[in-house]
N, C-alpha and C positions, 0 to 999 in steps of 0.2 A: 498549536495550530489546528484552527477549527472551519473543516468546506462543509457545504452543505450540498446534497446529494439530491436530486430530484429525480424521479424515473422520467426516460420518454421510450417514448413507440409504445406499443402492445397495452401497455399498462392502462388501463382507466384511472386507475386512483391518484388524486393530488397529494399523494401524505409524503410528509417530506422527514428523511430519518438522519440526525447528526450525526456525523463521522468524526471519529477522532484521529487523525493523521498523524502518524508519526514517521520521519525520514531518520535509515539506520547510518552510524559513521562507516562515509566509503571502506569497501574493502580493496585494496589498491593492489594495482599489476594489470595484466592485461586482459583486456573485458570481452567476449565473446556473450553477444546480445543471448541466443540459448541458454546458455551454461548458467549467464546471472538467474534471469528468471527464475531456472531450474533451482538453483541454490536459495536462492531466495520463497519462492513456495515452500522450499524441505527445510530451510532453516523456521522460519518466521511460519508462514502458515500457507495456505492454500487460494488466500487469497490477498498476498503480498505482489507485488509488481518489483523487478528487476530490470533497471535500466543501465546503461553504459553511460558513463563521464568522463573527462577528459582523465582521471588519475585509476579508474578501476570500476569496479560493479558498485549500484548503492539501491537500496533494497528501500522501498516506503510501503507500510504497513497502514491499512486504513480499517480501523474495527467501529461495530458501535461501543459506546465505550461501557465498560463491564459499572453496572447496577451497583449502587454504595461505598466506589470507589472513586473519586474525585482526585484529579492534581494539583 
């Protein structure tokens, strides 16, 4: 899945950065939002987001696609 993210707010530049977003398999169990976020950031990267879903903790990672590698 590809998402296009535009900067809004104080940044005057109108550049668009293509983001490569991946949703990782859900980690089953009881989910605590802060622990889920902490886990995803520690396991994947500081830019990943952990969110609680019905069956556990789900990590989503978005980054600029590495140059020279295409899926």
